[in-house]
C-alpha positions, 0 to 999 in steps of 0.5 A: 450560176451565170457565166455570161456565155449565151445560151444556144439551142444546140447546148445539151438540156440536162433536165428540168428542175422546179424551185419554188414556182419557177421552173428552170432548165439546167444547161452544161455550159463549158465547164460548169452547169448553169440554170436558165428560168423557163418561165415564171409560172404561178402554181396553185391548187385547183379549185374544184368549185370552178370547172372550166372547159377547153373550147379549142384543142390544138398545138399539141393539146389534141390528145386530150380532146377525147377526155370528158371536157372538165378541167381545173385551173392550176396554174397561170403565166402570161395569158396561159394556164396549166390545167388539170383534168378531173381525173387528177392525173392528166395535165395541159401544161400550157394552153392560151386563156381564150381557149378555156371557158367556165364550165356551163351548167355545173351542179353545185354541191349545196 
């Protein structure tokens, strides 16, 4: 419900909720709750025939640098990508597209 009031950083965030392909942030707004879209991500199943590698790990993605550098794209939004690691449990939730390249020397299953 949009109430017309301005969302301020000081307003407590209750939770993030996914509805379809859009992730919403729920705020408490005076006497009612109100949803604001965070970003309009297009999410999809990764194509395992198109592995990629990250060439620059920075801005919060440094913890993933020690993993084998094989990732799959599973989301896109405004020149950003969401990646899933080959272990199928680790995600990079947001990384700029120029930091990701097609993985060279990939073995193709024929």
